[in-house]
C-alpha positions in Angstrom: 23.3 29.4 -52.6 26.7 29.3 -51.0 27.2 27.0 -47.9 27.7 30.1 -45.6 24.4 31.7 -46.8 22.6 28.4 -46.5 23.8 27.9 -42.9 22.6 31.4 -42.0 19.2 30.8 -43.7 18.9 27.4 -42.0 19.8 28.7 -38.5 17.0 31.3 -38.9 14.3 28.7 -39.2 12.1 27.6 -36.4 12.7 24.2 -34.7 9.4 22.9 -36.0 10.3 23.8 -39.6 13.8 22.3 -39.3 12.2 19.0 -38.1 9.8 19.1 -41.0 12.5 19.6 -43.6 14.6 16.9 -41.8 11.8 14.4 -41.9 11.2 15.0 -45.7 14.9 14.6 -46.4 15.0 11.2 -44.6 12.3 9.8 -46.9 15.3 8.7 -48.9 16.7 5.3 -47.8 20.2 6.3 -49.0 20.1 9.5 -46.9 18.8 7.5 -43.9 21.8 5.1 -44.2 24.3 8.0 -44.6 22.8 9.8 -41.6 23.0 6.7 -39.3 26.6 6.2 -40.3 27.5 9.2 -38.3 26.3 7.3 -35.2 27.9 4.1 -36.1 31.5 5.3 -35.9 33.6 3.2 -33.6 33.5 4.5 -30.0 35.1 3.5 -26.8 33.3 0.5 -25.3 31.7 1.3 -22.0 31.5 -1.4 -19.4 29.2 -1.6 -16.4 31.9 -0.3 -14.0 32.4 2.9 -16.0 28.6 3.3 -16.5 28.1 2.8 -12.7 30.7 5.5 -12.0 28.7 7.9 -14.2 25.5 7.0 -12.3 27.2 7.6 -9.0 28.5 11.0 -10.1 25.0 12.0 -11.4 23.5 10.8 -8.1 26.0 12.9 -6.1 25.3 16.0 -8.3 21.5 15.5 -7.8 21.8 15.1 -4.1 23.9 18.2 -3.8 21.3 20.2 -5.8 18.4 18.8 -3.7 20.1 19.6 -0.4 20.5 23.2 -1.6 16.8 23.7 -1.2 15.8 24.9 2.2 12.4 23.2 2.6 12.3 24.2 6.3 11.7 27.8 5.1 9.4 27.7 2.0 9.3 31.0 0.1 5.5 31.6 0.3 5.7 35.4 -0.2 7.6 35.5 -3.4 5.9 32.4 -4.9 2.1 32.4 -4.7 -0.1 31.1 -7.6 -1.6 34.1 -9.4 -4.8 32.4 -10.5 -7.4 34.2 -8.4 -7.8 31.2 -6.0 -7.2 31.2 -2.2 -4.8 28.6 -1.1 -4.0 27.4 2.4 -0.4 27.9 3.5 0.4 24.2 3.3 -0.9 24.0 -0.2 1.3 26.8 -1.3 4.3 25.1 0.4 3.6 21.9 -1.5 3.3 23.7 -4.8 6.5 25.7 -4.1 8.4 22.5 -3.3 7.2 20.8 -6.4 8.2 23.8 -8.6 11.7 24.0 -6.9 12.5 20.3 -7.2 11.0 19.8 -10.6 13.1 22.7 -11.8 16.3 21.1 -10.4 15.5 17.8 -12.1 14.7 19.4 -15.4 17.9 21.4 -15.2 20.0 18.3 -14.5 18.4 16.4 -17.3 18.7 19.4 -19.6 22.4 19.4 -19.3 22.6 16.1 -21.1 19.9 16.6 -23.8 22.5 17.9 -26.3 24.6 14.8 -25.7 21.5 12.6 -26.4 20.8 14.3 -29.6 24.5 13.7 -30.7 24.0 10.0 -30.0 25.7 9.8 -26.6 22.8 7.7 -25.2 24.7 5.8 -22.5 25.7 9.1 -20.8 22.1 10.4 -20.9 20.7 7.2 -19.3 23.5 7.2 -16.6 22.3 10.7 -15.7 18.7 9.6 -15.6 19.5 6.6 -13.3 21.7 8.8 -11.1 18.9 11.3 -10.5 16.6 8.4 -9.9 18.9 6.9 -7.3 19.2 10.3 -5.6 15.4 10.7 -5.5 15.2 7.2 -4.0 18.0 7.4 -1.5 18.3 11.0 -0.3 17.3 11.8 3.3 15.8 15.3 3.7 14.1 16.7 6.8 10.6 17.7 5.8 9.2 19.0 9.1 6.6 21.2 7.3 5.5 18.4 5.0 6.3 20.4 1.9 6.8 17.1 0.2 3.7 15.6 1.7 5.6 13.7 4.4 7.0 11.3 1.8 10.2 12.8 0.4 11.4 10.0 -1.8 8.1 9.1 -3.2 7.3 12.6 -4.3 10.8 13.3 -5.7 10.5 10.1 -7.8 7.1 11.3 -9.1 8.6 14.7 -10.1 11.3 12.7 -12.0 8.8 10.6 -13.8 6.7 13.6 -14.7 9.9 15.2 -16.2 10.7 12.0 -18.1 7.2 12.2 -19.7 7.9 15.9 -20.8 11.6 15.6 -21.9 13.0 12.1 -22.4 10.0 10.5 -24.2 9.9 13.3 -26.9 13.7 13.1 -27.3 13.5 9.4 -28.1 11.5 10.2 -31.2 14.8 11.2 -32.9 16.5 8.5 -35.1 19.4 6.9 -33.2 21.7 4.1 -34.0 19.9 0.9 -33.1 23.1 -0.6 -31.7 23.8 2.4 -29.6 20.3 2.3 -28.2 20.6 -1.4 -27.3 24.0 -0.9 -25.7 22.8 1.9 -23.6 19.6 0.1 -22.4 21.7 -3.0 -21.8 23.9 -1.1 -19.4 20.8 0.4 -17.8 19.3 -3.1 -17.3 22.5 -4.5 -15.9 22.7 -1.7 -13.4 19.0 -2.2 -12.5 19.6 -5.9 -12.0 22.6 -5.4 -9.7 20.7 -2.7 -7.7 17.3 -4.5 -7.9 16.4 -3.7 -4.3 16.2 0.0 -5.3 13.5 -0.5 -7.9 9.8 -1.3 -7.6 8.3 -4.5 -9.1 7.1 -3.3 -11.6 9.0 0.0 -11.7 7.6 3.1 -13.5 10.8 3.2 -15.7 9.2 0.1 -17.4 6.9 2.4 -19.3 9.9 4.5 -20.6 11.7 1.5 -22.0 8.6 0.2 -23.6 8.1 3.6 -25.2 11.7 3.6 -26.5 11.2 0.1 -28.0 8.1 1.2 -29.9 10.1 4.1 -31.5 13.5 2.6 -32.0 14.0 -0.4 -34.3 16.5 -2.5 -32.3 17.5 -6.1 -32.8 17.4 -6.9 -29.1 19.7 -10.0 -29.3 21.9 -8.7 -26.4 18.8 -7.8 -24.4 17.3 -11.2 -24.9 20.4 -12.8 -23.5 20.4 -10.4 -20.6 16.8 -11.3 -19.8 17.7 -15.0 -19.7 20.7 -14.2 -17.4 18.9 -11.8 -15.0 15.4 -13.1 -14.3 14.7 -10.2 -11.9 14.4 -7.9 -14.9 11.1 -9.6 -15.8 9.6 -8.5 -12.5 11.0 -5.0 -12.5 10.3 -4.3 -16.3 7.5 -6.7 -17.3 6.1 -4.6 -20.1 9.5 -3.8 -21.7 10.5 -7.4 -21.4 7.2 -8.5 -22.9 7.9 -6.4 -26.0 11.4 -7.8 -26.4 10.3 -11.4 -26.0 7.9 -11.0 -28.8 10.9 -10.6 -31.1 12.1 -14.1 -30.0 8.8 -16.0 -30.5 5.1 -15.7 -29.8 5.4 -18.6 -27.5 8.1 -16.9 -25.3 6.1 -13.7 -25.2 2.9 -15.6 -24.4 4.5 -17.5 -21.5 6.0 -14.4 -20.0 2.8 -12.3 -20.4 0.7 -14.9 -18.6 2.9 -14.5 -15.6 2.5 -10.7 -15.4 -1.1 -10.0 -16.4 -1.8 -9.1 -12.8 1.2 -6.8 -12.7 0.7 -4.7 -15.8 -2.5 -3.6 -17.5 -0.9 -3.2 -21.0 0.4 -6.8 -20.8 -3.1 -8.0 -20.0 -4.7 -5.9 -22.8 -2.0 -7.2 -25.2 -2.9 -10.8 -24.4 -6.7 -10.2 -24.8 -6.0 -8.5 -28.1 -4.0 -11.5 -29.2 -6.8 -13.9 -28.2 -9.2 -11.9 -30.3 -6.7 -11.8 -33.2 -6.5 -15.6 -33.3 -10.2 -15.9 -32.5 -9.6 -18.0 -29.3 -12.7 -17.3 -27.1 -11.5 -19.6 -24.4 -8.1 -17.8 -24.1 -9.8 -14.4 -24.0 -11.9 -15.5 -21.1 -8.9 -17.1 -19.4 -7.0 -13.8 -19.5 -10.1 -11.7 -18.7 -11.1 -13.8 -15.7 -7.6 -13.4 -14.3 -7.7 -9.6 -14.3 -11.3 -8.4 -14.6 -11.5 -7.1 -11.0 -8.1 -5.2 -11.2 -8.4 -2.9 -14.2 -11.6 -0.9 -14.3 -10.5 0.9 -17.5 -10.7 -2.5 -19.3 -14.4 -3.1 -18.3 -15.8 -1.6 -21.5 -13.4 -3.7 -23.6 -14.1 -6.9 -21.7 -17.9 -6.4 -21.8 -17.8 -5.8 -25.5 -16.1 -9.2 -26.2 -17.0 -11.5 -23.4 -19.5 -14.4 -23.7 -21.8 -14.1 -20.7 -22.5 -17.9 -20.8 -18.9 -18.9 -20.5 -18.2 -17.1 -17.2 -21.4 -15.7 -15.7 -19.7 -14.6 -12.4 -17.2 -12.5 -14.3 -19.9 -11.1 -16.5 -22.1 -10.1 -13.6 -19.2 -8.4 -11.9 -18.1 -6.4 -15.0 -21.7 -5.5 -16.1 -22.7 -4.4 -12.6 -19.6 -2.1 -12.3 -20.4 -0.6 -15.7 -24.1 -0.2 -14.8 -23.1 1.6 -11.6 -20.7 4.0 -13.4 -23.0 4.7 -16.4 -26.6 3.8 -15.5 -26.9 2.4 -19.0 -29.8 0.0 -18.9 -28.2 -2.0 -21.8 -25.9 -3.6 -19.2 -28.9 -4.3 -17.0 -30.6 -6.2 -19.9 -27.6 -8.5 -20.0 -27.7 -8.9 -16.3 -31.3 -9.9 -16.4 -30.6 -12.7 -18.9 -27.8 -14.1 -16.6 -29.7 -13.8 -13.4 -33.0 -15.1 -14.7 -36.5 -13.9 -13.9 -36.8 -16.1 -10.8 -33.9 -14.4 -9.1 -34.3 -10.9 -10.4 -36.3 -9.5 -7.5 -33.6 -10.5 -5.1 -30.9 -9.2 -7.3 -32.5 -5.7 -7.4 -32.3 -5.5 -3.6 -28.5 -5.7 -3.7 -28.4 -2.2 -5.0 -28.5 -0.5 -1.6 -26.5 2.1 0.2 -24.7 4.3 -2.3 -26.4 2.6 -5.2 -30.0 2.8 -3.9 -30.6 5.2 -6.7 -29.9 2.4 -9.2 -32.5 0.1 -7.5 -35.1 2.9 -8.0 -34.0 3.4 -11.6 -34.1 -0.4 -12.3 -37.6 -0.7 -10.7 -38.9 2.1 -13.0 -37.2 0.5 -16.0 -39.0 -2.8 -15.2 -42.4 -1.0 -14.9 -42.6 -1.1 -11.1 -43.0 2.7 -10.5 -45.1 2.3 -7.4 -42.5 0.1 -5.7 -39.8 2.6 -6.7 -41.7 5.5 -5.1 -42.4 3.5 -1.9 -38.6 2.7 -1.8 -37.8 6.4 -2.2 -40.2 7.5 0.5 -38.8 4.9 3.0 -35.2 6.1 2.2 -35.3 9.9 1.9 -32.0 11.0 0.4 -29.5 13.5 1.5 -29.3 16.8 -0.4 -26.1 15.7 -2.3 -27.8 12.5 -3.6 -31.3 13.8 -4.0 -31.1 14.6 -7.7 -30.0 11.1 -8.7 -32.6 9.5 -6.5 -35.5 11.6 -7.9 -34.5 11.6 -11.5 -36.3 8.4 -12.6 -39.6 9.4 -10.9 -39.9 13.1 -11.4 -41.8 12.8 -14.7 -44.1 10.1 -13.3 -44.8 11.5 -9.8 -44.0 15.3 -10.1 -46.1 16.3 -7.0 -44.7 13.7 -4.7 -41.1 14.3 -5.9 -41.5 18.1 -5.4 -42.8 17.6 -1.9 -39.8 15.4 -1.1 -37.4 17.8 -2.6 -38.9 20.8 -0.8 -38.7 19.1 2.5 -35.0 18.2 2.1 -34.0 21.6 0.7 -36.0 23.5 3.3 -34.2 21.7 6.1 -30.8 22.5 4.6 -31.6 26.2 4.1 -32.7 26.4 7.7 -29.4 24.8 9.0 -26.9 26.5 6.7 -26.2 29.7 4.8 -23.6 30.7 2.2 -23.3 31.2 -1.6 -22.0 27.7 -2.1 -25.2 26.3 -0.6 -27.5 28.6 -2.6 -25.7 27.7 -5.8 -26.1 24.0 -5.0 -29.8 24.4 -4.3 -30.3 26.4 -7.5 -28.5 23.7 -9.5 -30.7 20.9 -8.0 -33.9 22.9 -8.9 -32.8 23.3 -12.5 -31.9 19.6 -12.7 -35.5 18.7 -11.5 -36.9 20.9 -14.3 -34.6 19.1 -16.8 -36.0 15.7 -15.5 -39.6 16.8 -16.1 -40.6 18.8 -13.1 -43.1 21.6 -14.0 -41.1 24.8 -13.7 -44.0 26.6 -11.9 -43.5 24.2 -9.0 -39.8 25.0 -8.8 -40.4 28.8 -9.1 -43.0 28.5 -6.3 -40.6 26.8 -4.0 -37.8 29.3 -4.7 -40.1 32.2 -4.1 -41.3 30.8 -0.8 -37.7 30.5 0.4 -37.0 34.1 -0.5 -40.0 35.2 1.5 -39.0 33.0 4.4 -35.5 34.4 4.4 -35.9 38.0 3.2 -32.4 39.1 4.5 -30.5 36.6 2.5 -29.6 38.8 -0.5 -26.9 36.3 -1.6 -29.6 33.6 -2.0 -31.8 36.0 -4.1 -28.8 36.8 -6.2 -27.8 33.2 -6.8 -31.4 32.1 -7.5 -31.8 35.0 -10.0 -28.5 34.1 -11.8 -29.7 30.5 -12.1 -33.1 31.5 -13.4 -35.2 29.9 -10.7 -37.0 33.1 -9.6 
């Protein structure tokens, strides 16, 4: 096949197929080296002053584009979500503004995507920082609250959403490690100089961490920059943590301990390390420092913690997991920590929103009568009734149906509407699933239809739900 024919054939392929062929070709180390040589050609050295000028120009371009949007007159008529839902005018305004500004940000970033694919990484990151500075600094009048009354915060969020969709996938391409490090070095110098414009930690931290995971950089220059600019550790703790691991485990460990309360991934990394070296004391030291901050880590901490080493932490974590899952396996561990002598008092702590758990625990411990007495003294609202009745329905079906009928009857006397009827039908079906004889549920539903014969919507919803 001649070169011309090959080019025509290759250009006709889909992007996905081109990438697949490209990945297969780069299985060869020689081809990898030859490919990277194209990005290692000598280029003009860019200093912080020139990089800053690029950022400033990008900032001005973004501000001009943002100011072109007339948010005092949102275009509600031409832009309304066609999804069958009814939206209030302010909801439409917010969605319109998000679409408008996100489109601008994506357009600005898209102008530089081809440069990034060619290896012009510094230009791309200057553009990103410039747009970020515009989002952070611009002053727009938002009298109609199209941007939720917090212009800069929402613009920044639109930018970070765009980064997730565009920049992160683009960083999966193979770039020259030196070019990547140079570009990030310029970014970090700029961030250090303008540190007051960045959060501690800043959401850009996650982007740099993502890049380090994909690009195999040596990081010598970045390590020197971290030593010189200590503020970077506070603004970019996760990325700095990753880089310090290249220096030594000791340096990484010392840094990570300082920032476990600032970043969940750093905390998780330290706990993983403690498990890796089988250091139970270290695991509990880290976990005890963060256990009340990161609910998503509760499962992980509970699976590895020794309840005898830190009972207070264990009680906190196990209780939160019990509240969120109603899994009695967590209660069994709590019982061992609390001890039989203090268990009765501990049960009473599940009040208010968690009264349903006290009932469930009493039933679990074989104290069904006490559970029913507690329920009768604390009749639930309709929205919490199903949870409260669940443990007792199969044990005391008649009493539970009487309680349910009393609560639902009062609600149906006070209110009307399909939403209410759907909710009542849902609760009735849940009671059947928990062990309530269906004949009792059908009797209640029929009695309500007789009591309110003109409520055709209720009859329709009850019939659709199968409770009549």
